[in-house]
Each structure stands twice: as C-alpha cells, then as structure tokens.
C-alpha positions in Angstrom: 147.4 -150.1 -88.4 148.4 -147.3 -90.8 145.6 -148.4 -93.1 143.0 -148.1 -90.3 144.3 -144.7 -89.2 144.1 -143.5 -92.8 140.5 -144.7 -93.2 139.5 -143.3 -89.9 141.0 -139.9 -90.6 138.7 -139.7 -93.6 135.7 -140.8 -91.5 135.4 -144.3 -93.0 134.5 -147.3 -90.9 135.3 -150.6 -92.5 132.7 -152.6 -90.4 134.2 -156.0 -91.3 137.8 -156.2 -90.4 138.7 -159.9 -90.3 141.6 -162.1 -91.4 139.9 -162.8 -94.8 139.9 -159.0 -95.5 143.6 -158.5 -94.8 145.9 -159.1 -97.8 149.5 -159.8 -97.1 151.8 -159.4 -100.2 155.1 -159.4 -98.2 156.3 -158.2 -94.8 156.2 -154.6 -96.0 152.9 -154.6 -97.9 149.7 -155.4 -96.1 146.4 -154.1 -97.4 142.8 -153.9 -96.2 140.2 -155.3 -98.7 136.5 -155.7 -99.1 134.9 -152.3 -98.5 131.5 -153.6 -99.4 129.9 -152.6 -96.1 132.2 -149.7 -95.3 130.4 -146.6 -94.0 131.0 -142.9 -94.0 129.1 -140.4 -92.0 125.9 -139.9 -94.0 122.5 -138.9 -92.6 120.8 -140.9 -95.3 122.6 -144.1 -94.2 122.2 -144.5 -90.4 124.3 -146.9 -88.3 123.1 -150.4 -88.4 123.0 -153.1 -85.7 124.4 -155.8 -87.9 128.0 -155.2 -88.8 131.2 -157.2 -88.5 131.7 -160.9 -88.4 130.7 -162.2 -85.0 134.1 -163.4 -83.8 135.5 -159.9 -84.5 132.5 -157.9 -83.3 132.9 -155.2 -80.7 130.8 -155.4 -77.5 129.0 -152.1 -78.3 127.7 -153.6 -81.5 126.4 -156.7 -79.7 124.7 -154.5 -77.1 123.1 -152.3 -79.8 124.9 -149.2 -78.6 126.2 -146.3 -80.8 129.6 -147.1 -82.1 132.5 -145.5 -83.9 135.8 -146.3 -85.7 136.9 -148.0 -82.5 135.0 -151.1 -83.7 137.6 -151.5 -86.4 140.4 -151.2 -83.9 138.7 -153.9 -81.7 138.6 -156.2 -84.7 142.3 -155.6 -85.5 143.2 -156.4 -81.9 141.4 -159.7 -82.1 143.2 -160.5 -85.3 146.6 -159.8 -83.6 145.6 -162.1 -80.8 144.6 -164.7 -83.3 148.0 -164.6 -85.0 149.7 -165.0 -81.6 147.4 -167.9 -80.5 147.2 -169.6 -83.9 143.4 -169.5 -83.6 140.5 -167.2 -82.8 140.6 -165.7 -79.3 136.8 -165.5 -79.0 134.7 -167.8 -81.2 131.2 -167.4 -79.8 128.4 -169.5 -81.2 125.9 -166.7 -80.9 126.0 -162.9 -80.1 125.2 -163.7 -76.5 127.9 -166.3 -76.3 130.4 -163.9 -77.9 129.6 -161.3 -75.3 129.9 -163.9 -72.5 133.4 -164.8 -73.7 134.4 -161.1 -74.1 133.4 -160.4 -70.5 135.1 -163.7 -69.3 138.4 -162.6 -70.9 138.5 -158.9 -70.2 136.2 -158.7 -67.2 133.0 -156.8 -66.8 133.2 -153.0 -67.2 132.5 -150.6 -64.4 130.1 -147.8 -64.6 133.0 -145.4 -64.7 134.9 -147.2 -67.4 131.9 -147.6 -69.8 129.0 -145.4 -69.0 127.4 -146.0 -72.4 127.2 -149.8 -72.1 126.8 -150.3 -68.4 123.0 -150.0 -68.4 122.7 -152.6 -71.2 124.6 -155.4 -69.4 
C-alpha cells in the first residue's frame, strides 16, 4: 500500500492495478508495474470511462461516474481478497455482471452512503 500512497500523493492514478502488475521480489520488496495507462491531473487528458481490468474495476467506473485515486485502492483490496481466497473474488462476465456481483457481495448502497452513484443504480 505504500506504493499506492506514494503515487496518490503525487496525483497519479495507476488505473490498472491487478495481480499481473504487482511484482514480488521477496517479502520485503513488492513493486507496482505497467504505468502505460496511468493518469495525472491534466486538463488536456480528461478521465475516461474505460480503465482497469474488469475484475478489479470499481463500481463508479462501471456506472460512468467521476472517480479518483480510490479506484486503485478498490483494486488493491480485490487483489488482497484474491490472495486470501486463492482466486478472484468477483469475476463478472460483463460490466453489468461485475456490478451485479459487487452489489451481491457488499450490498446496495444507500443514498446517504453514496450520493454520487445512487441515481445511476
């Protein structure tokens, strides 16, 4: 998580945190790789609706909402669950299926807990 914190302090979103982009050299040396789609705040490069590998995609991306560095944290959390379960926690076959399984696992948000996305559900 130190790597994510460091990137986010500098205003960088990785946009594609997934197991293939985490390099483990030993228990004390883990690195984030593949910054090919990484994004920094830049008015010439607006946010896009297609980021992140589907199984690690945050709900706000699926719903087409504005997002932030929290999408990388979401992806990292799914990777941790995958390590615990020895397999993907959510392996949707489409964006809609992915959202269905996210809601089935964590429950539907309330209007108070997620004002931004509540209208899109």
